[in-house]
MARMI-343305 format. One record per residue: x, y, z of N, C-alpha, C in turn. Coordinates in steps of 0.05 Angstrom, whole numbers, padded with zeros to 5 digits, always signed. Atoms other than C-alpha are relative to their C-alpha. Example, Ala and Ser with C-alpha at 12.3 -4.5 7.8 and 13.67 -1.06 7.14 Angstrom:
2
+00018-00024+00000+00246-00090+00156+00018+00024+00000;-00016-00024-00001+00273-00021+00143-00015+00022+00014;
This chain:
355
-00029-00002+00017-00287-00103-00094+00013+00023+00003;-00020-00018-00006-00224-00068-00082+00017+00005-00026;-00019-00005+00027-00187-00036-00145+00017+00018+00004;-00021-00020-00003-00123+00002-00152-00002+00015-00029;+00004-00012+00030-00134+00053-00210+00029+00014-00001;-00022-00013+00003-00069+00075-00241-00005+00027-00016;+00005-00032+00014-00075+00147-00257+00019+00012-00015;-00026-00006+00016-00028+00159-00313-00008+00028-00006;+00001-00031+00006-00060+00233-00321+00011+00014+00026;-00014-00015-00025-00035+00253-00248+00022-00013+00011;-00029+00019-00004+00018+00198-00246-00004-00007+00039;+00003+00006-00031-00015+00171-00179-00018-00028-00001;+00013+00021-00004-00045+00109-00153-00021+00010+00019;+00024-00007-00014-00120+00111-00124-00008-00034+00009;+00013+00024-00010-00152+00056-00081-00031+00005+00003;+00027-00002+00003-00226+00048-00098-00018-00025+00010;+00020+00022-00004-00281+00004-00066-00027+00001-00011;+00025+00003+00015-00342-00020-00105-00021-00021+00006;+00019+00022-00006-00405-00066-00096+00012-00024-00021;-00004+00024+00021-00392-00134-00130-00010+00001-00027;+00014+00003+00025-00441-00126-00180+00001+00031-00014;-00002-00029+00010-00416-00049-00198+00009-00008-00037;-00008+00000+00029-00412-00034-00275+00018+00020-00004;-00019-00016+00012-00366+00005-00317-00006+00030+00008;+00010-00029-00004-00406+00068-00309+00003+00006+00029;-00001-00004-00029-00408+00059-00232+00030+00009+00006;-00025-00003-00003-00333+00056-00236+00007+00026-00012;-00004-00028+00016-00327+00121-00282-00009+00021+00025;+00012-00023-00018-00370+00163-00232+00018+00003+00024;-00013+00000-00024-00331+00138-00172+00033+00012-00008;-00027-00007+00008-00263+00155-00209-00003+00031-00003;+00007-00031+00002-00298+00228-00223+00002+00012+00029;+00001-00013-00026-00308+00240-00151+00029-00005+00015;-00024+00003-00014-00243+00209-00123+00024+00011-00012;-00027-00009+00015-00193+00228-00177-00001+00026-00009;+00004-00027+00013-00222+00290-00205+00000+00001-00029;+00000+00001+00025-00230+00264-00277-00027-00005-00009;+00027+00007+00003-00296+00273-00309-00002-00023-00017;+00005+00025+00012-00329+00216-00339+00002+00001-00028;-00006-00005+00031-00326+00242-00411+00032+00005-00011;-00027-00006+00005-00251+00255-00405+00017-00027+00010;-00014+00021-00011-00237+00184-00383+00001-00022-00019;-00003+00022+00024-00210+00124-00422+00013-00021+00018;-00008+00025-00016-00205+00056-00379+00011-00023-00017;-00007+00021+00015-00162+00002-00399+00007-00021+00023;+00000+00023-00017-00164-00069-00364+00014-00022-00015;-00012+00020+00013-00113-00121-00385+00006+00007-00027;-00005-00006+00028-00095-00086-00450-00022+00007-00015;+00023-00008+00022-00168-00074-00472-00017+00021+00014;+00018-00021-00009-00213-00016-00467-00027-00010+00010;+00019+00005-00012-00273-00015-00424-00016+00025-00017;+00013-00015+00017-00321+00011-00477-00032+00001+00006;+00031+00005-00005-00392-00011-00454-00004+00003+00030;+00009-00007-00029-00415+00028-00393-00018-00018+00014;+00016+00015-00019-00466-00018-00377+00011-00032+00007;-00013+00035-00009-00418-00088-00373+00005+00009+00028;-00008+00010-00026-00408-00112-00303+00027-00007+00001;-00028+00003-00004-00341-00109-00278+00008-00028+00004;-00007+00028-00003-00343-00180-00254-00004-00020-00025;+00000+00007+00028-00362-00201-00327+00024+00002-00011;-00028-00007+00014-00300-00167-00351+00023-00017+00011;-00020+00018-00012-00261-00214-00310+00016+00017+00026;-00013-00013-00019-00243-00161-00256-00009-00020+00029;+00001+00014-00026-00227-00188-00186+00012+00020+00024;-00010-00018-00027-00208-00160-00116+00026+00011-00002;-00033-00004-00002-00140-00124-00117+00006+00004-00031;-00013-00005+00026-00137-00114-00194+00006+00026-00002;-00010-00024+00011-00106-00057-00233-00021+00013-00025;+00013-00016+00022-00145-00008-00279+00013+00024-00004;-00013-00022+00002-00109+00041-00314-00018+00022-00013;+00018-00023+00013-00138+00112-00330+00016+00021-00012;-00011-00020+00020-00121+00152-00388-00018+00024-00005;+00018-00023+00014-00142+00215-00415-00013-00004-00028;+00011+00005+00026-00192+00208-00470+00007+00020-00025;-00013-00018+00025-00167+00231-00537-00025+00006-00020;+00024-00008+00011-00222+00270-00574+00003-00012-00034;-00002+00006+00029-00230+00241-00650-00020+00020-00017;+00012-00019+00018-00245+00286-00707-00028-00016-00014;+00026+00015+00011-00316+00273-00737+00005-00009-00028;-00004+00012+00025-00316+00229-00800-00009+00020-00022;+00012-00015+00031-00318+00266-00874-00017-00014-00011;+00023+00016+00019-00373+00249-00918+00006+00003-00031;-00003-00003+00031-00366+00240-00995-00031+00011-00010;+00021-00007+00010-00418+00253-01046-00025-00019+00004;+00024+00020-00002-00462+00192-01036-00002+00001+00033;+00008-00001-00029-00465+00213-00960+00014-00023+00016;-00011+00023-00015-00418+00154-00940+00026+00013+00010;-00028-00009-00009-00356+00166-00899+00019-00010-00017;-00025+00010+00018-00292+00173-00934+00015-00024+00012;-00012+00016-00012-00253+00113-00931-00015-00027+00012;+00017+00016-00009-00309+00070-00913-00006-00023-00016;+00005+00021+00021-00307+00021-00972-00024+00001-00008;+00022+00003+00012-00371+00033-00992-00025-00012+00018;+00025+00016-00016-00445+00005-00971+00005-00028+00008;-00002+00027-00011-00438-00055-00928+00031-00004+00005;-00033+00008-00006-00362-00053-00926+00003-00002+00030;-00004+00006-00034-00338-00074-00853+00015+00029+00006;-00020-00027-00015-00312-00015-00808+00026-00007+00006;-00026+00004-00012-00245-00009-00794+00004-00010+00025;-00007+00016-00025-00215-00053-00739+00009+00024+00020;-00010-00024-00018-00202-00004-00675+00029-00002+00005;-00032+00001-00012-00132+00019-00658+00010-00023+00021;-00008+00016-00025-00098-00028-00609+00005+00018+00023;-00003-00016-00026-00092+00000-00535+00020+00008+00000;-00027-00008+00003-00034+00041-00533+00015-00008+00023;-00021+00011-00018+00026+00018-00491+00004+00017+00023;+00005-00014-00025+00017+00040-00422+00021-00008+00018;-00019+00011-00014+00073-00001-00396+00021+00020+00010;-00020-00027+00000+00122+00060-00405-00005+00018+00025;+00010-00021-00009+00078+00109-00377-00002-00011+00031;+00007+00009-00024+00063+00061-00313+00031-00004+00017;-00024+00008-00008+00136+00045-00299+00017+00021-00001;-00023-00021+00006+00171+00109-00320+00014+00010+00017;-00019-00012-00021+00191+00133-00254+00018-00022+00017;-00014+00019-00014+00225+00068-00235+00024+00003-00015;-00029+00000+00013+00300+00071-00244+00005+00021-00012;-00004-00024+00019+00296+00134-00281-00001-00001-00027;+00004+00008+00032+00291+00099-00351-00024+00000-00001;+00028+00009+00012+00228+00096-00387-00002-00025-00003;+00012+00031+00002+00194+00035-00370+00019-00016+00014;-00019+00019-00011+00261+00013-00332-00004-00004+00025;-00002+00002-00030+00273-00012-00265+00029-00010+00013;-00021+00014-00008+00340-00019-00232+00022-00007-00014;-00016+00008+00016+00376-00029-00292-00006-00027-00015;+00013+00022+00010+00329-00086-00312-00014+00004-00028;+00010-00005+00028+00293-00100-00381-00019+00021+00002;+00020-00024+00007+00248-00042-00407-00032-00018+00007;+00022+00008-00010+00177-00056-00378-00016-00009-00027;+00016+00000+00025+00148-00052-00453+00003-00026-00015;-00003+00028+00010+00185-00117-00467-00010-00025+00013;+00007+00018-00018+00157-00154-00413-00031-00007-00007;+00023+00013+00001+00094-00200-00415-00017+00015+00027;+00023-00009-00019+00038-00161-00371-00005-00024+00023;+00011+00020-00021+00021-00231-00338+00022-00015+00007;-00020+00018-00012+00090-00253-00320+00010+00007+00024;-00004-00009-00027+00117-00252-00253+00022+00022+00001;-00018-00019-00004+00175-00211-00267-00014+00026-00005;+00016-00024-00002+00126-00156-00288-00016+00010+00021;+00019-00007-00030+00081-00165-00230+00014+00009+00023;-00018-00009-00026+00136-00156-00182+00010+00027-00007;-00004-00027+00006+00157-00093-00216-00022+00019+00004;+00023-00020-00008+00091-00066-00211-00009+00000+00026;+00007+00001-00030+00082-00087-00141+00020+00018+00016;-00021-00019-00014+00148-00050-00124-00008+00031-00003;+00005-00025+00007+00127+00012-00159-00026+00010+00019;+00022-00007-00017+00060+00012-00120+00010+00008+00033;-00008-00002-00029+00096+00000-00054+00016+00028+00001;-00010-00025-00003+00143+00062-00066-00014+00017-00004;+00011-00016+00000+00089+00100-00084-00015+00010+00021;+00010-00003-00022+00059+00087-00021+00014+00013+00022;-00015-00013-00014+00116+00103+00014+00008+00025-00003;-00003-00032+00002+00128+00170-00016-00027+00015+00008;+00022-00011-00012+00060+00186+00000-00003+00003+00032;-00002+00004-00032+00069+00165+00072+00022+00021+00009;-00018-00019-00006+00131+00209+00077-00009+00027-00005;+00010-00027+00001+00100+00273+00049-00023+00008+00018;+00021-00009-00018+00039+00267+00090+00016+00005+00028;-00014-00006-00023+00088+00261+00153+00016+00027+00001;-00015-00023+00003+00129+00317+00132-00019+00026-00002;+00023-00025+00004+00065+00365+00120-00011+00001+00030;+00016-00006-00025+00026+00345+00180+00009-00011+00026;-00011+00009-00022+00072+00315+00231+00036+00003+00000;-00031-00003+00002+00141+00346+00223+00021-00002+00020;-00011+00004-00027+00158+00336+00295+00011-00027-00001;-00011+00026+00002+00168+00261+00278+00031-00002-00009;-00029-00001+00012+00234+00279+00241+00021+00010+00022;-00013-00009-00019+00258+00310+00301+00018-00020+00019;-00022+00025-00011+00320+00277+00340-00012+00003+00034;+00009+00009-00022+00294+00243+00405+00019+00001+00028;-00022+00004-00022+00337+00256+00467-00005-00017+00019;+00002+00021-00022+00354+00201+00510+00001+00005+00029;+00005-00006-00021+00339+00196+00579+00024-00001+00023;-00024+00004-00015+00398+00212+00625-00010+00021+00031;+00005-00017-00028+00399+00234+00704+00023+00003+00009;-00020-00006-00011+00448+00263+00745-00004-00016+00026;-00001+00023-00021+00479+00216+00804+00025+00005+00011;-00024+00001-00015+00532+00209+00853+00007-00024+00011;-00004+00026-00014+00576+00152+00875+00031+00008+00014;-00025-00008-00009+00631+00163+00924+00012+00028-00001;-00004-00031+00004+00624+00241+00916+00011+00002-00029;-00004-00008+00034+00638+00234+00835-00021+00002-00015;+00025-00013+00015+00586+00267+00792+00003-00022-00023;-00002+00010+00027+00562+00222+00739-00031+00002-00015;+00025+00008+00016+00506+00216+00687-00010-00023-00011;+00008+00032+00004+00469+00153+00687-00018-00003-00023;+00017+00006+00025+00435+00131+00624-00026-00021+00009;+00025+00023-00013+00362+00104+00643-00011-00016-00019;+00009+00019+00021+00344+00043+00603-00017-00017+00010;+00018+00021-00014+00284+00002+00622+00002-00023-00020;-00006+00025+00013+00303-00045+00563+00025-00016+00010;-00024+00016-00008+00370-00067+00596-00008-00016+00024;+00007+00013-00024+00361-00123+00645+00018+00005+00024;-00015-00004-00020+00421-00104+00685+00011+00032+00005;-00015-00025-00005+00454-00038+00718+00027-00003-00009;-00026+00004+00005+00520-00032+00683+00019+00026+00003;-00016-00021-00005+00584+00013+00691+00025-00008-00014;-00024+00005+00014+00646+00016+00650+00026-00001+00018;-00026+00005-00017+00714-00004+00678+00010+00028+00007;-00009-00025-00007+00738+00066+00672-00014+00014+00020;+00016-00017-00025+00683+00098+00713+00000-00014+00021;-00003+00014-00024+00686+00044+00763+00027+00005+00016;-00023-00005-00020+00757+00053+00778+00001+00033+00004;+00004-00023-00008+00743+00132+00777-00016+00006+00026;+00013-00003-00019+00692+00119+00827+00009-00018+00030;-00008+00015-00017+00733+00074+00868-00013-00024+00012;+00023+00031-00005+00688+00008+00864+00014-00018-00011;-00013+00022+00005+00739-00036+00835+00009-00017+00022;-00009+00023-00021+00763-00060+00899-00023-00016+00012;+00023+00014-00009+00694-00084+00909-00012-00023-00018;+00007+00015+00021+00691-00121+00843+00004-00034+00004;-00005+00032-00002+00676-00197+00848+00002-00011-00028;-00007+00012+00026+00709-00230+00790-00012-00025-00008;+00009+00032+00006+00678-00296+00796-00030+00010-00018;+00029-00003+00017+00615-00261+00757+00006+00013-00024;-00005-00017+00030+00656-00243+00692-00013-00020-00013;+00014+00012+00020+00629-00270+00629-00004+00019-00027;+00006-00020+00019+00599-00240+00568-00023+00011-00003;+00029-00008-00005+00541-00192+00560-00002+00002-00034;+00017-00004+00032+00500-00197+00493-00026+00014-00001;+00023-00015+00008+00451-00151+00469-00001+00009-00026;-00007-00012+00025+00457-00103+00408+00025-00011-00008;-00027+00009+00008+00531-00117+00412+00005-00019+00026;-00013+00015-00023+00578-00154+00460+00020+00008+00012;-00022-00016-00014+00623-00136+00515+00005-00022+00022;-00012+00019-00018+00668-00175+00564-00007+00013+00027;+00006-00007-00028+00641-00172+00633+00022-00009+00024;-00019-00002-00012+00694-00161+00682-00006-00011+00033;+00014+00010-00021+00652-00176+00745-00021+00014+00011;+00027-00015-00005+00597-00149+00790+00007+00012+00034;+00003-00008-00026+00595-00102+00850-00027-00002+00017;+00026+00007-00008+00543-00127+00894-00017+00020+00016;+00018-00020-00015+00521-00064+00937+00018+00024-00003;-00009-00027-00002+00541+00005+00925-00018+00023+00001;+00012-00021-00005+00518+00066+00947-00002+00024-00023;+00003-00020+00024+00486+00116+00890-00020+00022+00012;+00018-00025-00007+00461+00186+00909-00014+00011-00026;+00020-00010+00017+00402+00204+00871-00015+00027+00009;+00015-00025-00021+00379+00279+00893+00011-00001+00024;-00009+00005-00026+00388+00278+00967-00003-00027+00013;+00002+00025-00011+00381+00208+00977+00015-00020-00010;-00016+00020+00007+00421+00148+00978-00017-00029-00008;+00011+00027+00010+00401+00079+00941+00023-00025+00001;-00020+00019+00008+00437+00016+00943-00004-00017-00021;+00000+00012+00028+00450-00017+00875+00021-00019-00005;-00017+00022+00007+00484-00078+00844+00008+00013-00028;-00009-00005+00025+00526-00061+00786+00019-00022-00017;-00019+00021+00019+00561-00105+00730+00016+00017-00015;-00022-00018+00012+00625-00075+00709+00008-00014-00029;-00009+00009+00028+00642-00080+00633+00027+00011-00006;-00023-00016+00009+00707-00071+00596-00007+00021-00023;+00009-00021+00019+00668-00026+00547+00001+00028+00012;+00004-00027-00016+00679+00045+00565-00013+00024-00021;+00013-00013+00016+00629+00073+00510-00015+00018+00014;+00023-00016-00017+00579+00094+00566+00010-00003+00030;-00012+00005-00021+00598+00111+00641-00018-00017+00019;+00016+00018-00018+00536+00081+00674-00028-00001-00013;+00029+00001+00007+00465+00052+00656-00013-00010+00019;+00024+00006-00023+00410+00049+00706-00017-00018-00014;+00014+00020+00015+00380-00017+00682-00030-00009+00012;+00022+00005-00012+00316-00052+00698-00002-00010+00029;+00000+00012-00030+00336-00086+00757-00003+00017+00021;-00001-00016-00020+00352-00026+00798-00031+00019-00006;+00031-00014+00005+00284+00008+00766-00018-00014+00014;+00024+00016-00011+00241-00049+00795+00005-00003+00033;-00011+00004-00028+00282-00054+00863-00008+00024+00012;+00007-00024-00011+00272+00019+00878-00031+00014-00010;+00029-00005+00008+00199+00024+00851+00005+00028-00016;-00004-00023+00016+00218+00076+00797-00025+00002-00022;+00018-00005+00027+00171+00105+00747+00014+00022-00021;-00013-00017+00023+00194+00141+00679-00024+00020-00006;+00025-00026+00002+00147+00207+00681+00009+00016-00025;-00002-00014+00020+00151+00229+00609-00017+00024-00004;+00015-00020+00000+00094+00276+00621+00014+00028+00015;-00020-00019-00016+00141+00316+00673+00025-00002-00007;-00033+00002+00005+00209+00294+00645+00016-00001+00026;-00018+00008-00027+00232+00263+00711-00005-00032-00001;+00005+00026-00006+00243+00196+00744-00002+00001+00025;+00010+00005-00029+00211+00182+00805+00011-00023+00013;-00011+00024-00018+00240+00133+00858-00017-00006+00025;+00014+00009-00027+00210+00098+00923-00025+00011-00002;+00028-00006+00004+00141+00101+00895-00009+00033-00003;+00005-00032+00002+00146+00179+00877+00010+00016+00021;-00009-00015-00022+00176+00201+00943+00027+00017-00008;-00025-00010+00010+00242+00220+00907-00001+00007-00030;+00000-00006+00031+00240+00257+00836+00027+00014-00008;-00021-00015+00012+00296+00276+00793-00004+00004-00030;+00006-00003+00029+00294+00310+00727+00017-00004-00022;-00018+00006+00021+00318+00284+00662+00015+00022-00013;-00016-00023+00013+00374+00323+00628-00007+00003-00027;+00006-00009+00024+00364+00366+00571+00019-00002-00019;-00020+00014+00019+00399+00352+00508+00028+00014+00003;-00026-00011-00003+00454+00409+00521+00012-00001+00022;-00014+00005-00027+00467+00386+00590+00013-00026+00000;-00010+00029+00000+00488+00316+00572+00030+00006-00012;-00032-00001+00010+00564+00308+00571+00008-00023-00016;-00011+00025+00013+00563+00241+00536+00003+00003-00030;-00003-00002+00024+00582+00230+00464-00019-00012-00017;+00017+00010+00018+00524+00193+00443-00014+00018-00024;+00009-00017+00014+00497+00254+00409+00015-00002-00033;-00019+00000+00022+00555+00249+00357-00006-00027-00014;+00007+00020+00010+00540+00176+00352-00026-00004-00014;+00024-00004+00007+00468+00189+00337+00004+00011-00028;-00005-00012+00017+00487+00236+00286+00014-00019-00019;-00014+00016+00023+00537+00186+00248-00019-00024-00004;+00020+00023+00006+00481+00129+00255-00021+00010-00027;+00021-00011+00018+00430+00173+00217+00011+00010-00028;-00014-00001+00031+00482+00193+00161+00003-00025-00010;-00002+00024+00012+00495+00119+00151-00030-00005-00011;+00029+00005+00013+00413+00113+00142-00001+00009-00024;+00010-00015+00015+00409+00165+00096+00028+00005-00023;-00026-00006+00017+00479+00163+00058-00007-00004-00029;+00006+00003+00027+00446+00142-00006-00022+00021-00007;+00021-00023+00002+00398+00203-00006+00010+00015-00026;-00012-00013+00017+00412+00229-00074-00025+00028-00005;+00019-00027+00003+00354+00290-00071+00020+00021-00005;-00016-00025+00006+00377+00351-00102-00004+00019+00024;+00002-00015-00024+00390+00406-00046-00023+00013-00007;+00023-00017+00002+00335+00452-00074-00024-00017+00013;+00027+00014-00011+00284+00395-00060+00004+00000+00030;+00000+00003-00032+00312+00382+00012-00006+00025+00013;+00008-00024-00009+00306+00456+00020-00030+00005+00004;+00027-00005+00005+00236+00455-00001-00014-00015+00019;+00007+00022-00021+00218+00394+00045+00003+00016+00029;-00009-00010-00024+00250+00433+00105-00020+00026+00006;+00019-00024-00001+00208+00498+00087-00031-00010+00005;+00025+00014-00008+00143+00450+00088-00005-00005+00026;+00002+00001-00024+00157+00443+00157+00005+00026+00016;+00001-00027-00011+00154+00516+00173+00028+00010+00012;-00027-00012-00009+00227+00532+00180+00008+00022-00022;-00014-00022+00017+00264+00595+00150+00017-00012-00019;-00016+00011+00026+00301+00586+00084+00027+00000+00007;-00022-00006-00006+00361+00617+00114+00011-00023+00023;+00000+00025-00023+00356+00563+00176+00007-00028-00015;+00002+00027+00013+00343+00508+00130+00028-00004-00019;-00025+00004+00012+00406+00522+00087+00025-00002+00017;-00018+00003-00017+00450+00527+00145+00000-00021+00012;+00005+00030-00013+00421+00461+00177+00014-00020-00014;-00005+00015+00015+00434+00428+00117+00034-00004-00006;-00029+00001-00001+00509+00450+00114+00012-00013+00020;-00011+00010-00027+00520+00427+00183-00006-00030+00001;+00007+00025+00000+00486+00361+00172+00011-00017-00023;-00014+00013+00030+00528+00348+00102-00020-00010-00019;+00024+00008+00022+00463+00343+00065-00016-00018+00006;+00015+00019-00012+00430+00295+00109-00029+00010+00005;+00022-00013-00009+00357+00314+00109-00013-00005+00027;+00009+00010-00024+00333+00276+00167+00014+00018+00019;-00013-00011-00019+00388+00304+00210-00004+00031-00001;+00014-00031+00002+00374+00377+00184-00025+00008+00014;+00024-00005-00010+00308+00372+00206+00003-00008+00034;+00004+00004-00028+00326+00348+00275+00016+00024+00009;-00014-00025-00004+00378+00406+00277-00020+00023+00005;+00017-00016-00001+00324+00452+00266-00019+00000+00022;+00019+00003-00020+00278+00426+00311+00010+00008+00031;-00016-00003-00024+00333+00432+00370+00003+00030+00002;-00017-00030-00003+00349+00506+00354-00026+00014+00014;
């Protein structure tokens, strides 16, 4: 049986696994080991009711796989005071019934307090304390809280143990020549065809060879008009010339993209271990350009995209600096990088990683 423990003491969620015939006392021992709360300091609540009998089987209490049990800190109760007859004061005399136990405290606000910033609130919706715990609305809100908690834990883990994951990845460009004109070609094995902008084709004196019968529309991440195709052009990579076919696009965002058609035709391999592109079964090798060597404006486009992804990040600046410090950077560098990135945490981490 797998249970989720809503630890209101540490404001965390824990996932525990027990045998199907486990008792309450077994659950408490496992919580002590996994959550660090001693058995005598635990108060467990399931579906609004206290779990008071340690010997009770969990399955007899109605617990099923993936159910949620709340963990609260046990409140020490003062010992009863006795009157002259040795009876507890307020007991009502011999044989009088004991007072009914106090109802379970409302833990909905504690559970959902971090949602939406309002106690028990979520995104401007009704307070959780006013919801029926068995309603679909409450269950949906609780599911979102658990999911967000998992996302936050995943982010913290990645920031602490794998800070390199937040560093910007340099795209793959190589230097080449066409008719004596130096170019930087973007190597993209995900593109079906090799393409070139109209402006670049004109600069390389290739428009005279463009076959307009192959005009059309190129569709991928976006769309662009195809002006035609150059069936055979000589491209120099390193000291060797290769014959390539090139599709000419109206879009001028990128000079040249070396696509899968010519990667396969010339038996190329993308060697990331040695940061190079090999052609003709390894006989020719050309290094990929470093970030600072690339003359394209894709870096600025990447920065703009990252800003759009994180534009709703309202984390205070001191918390952003703290996150960057955890990655091992100096405080002065963190402040400078955040300023350059316009407050964008991921972009600042990328800047620091490339320093």
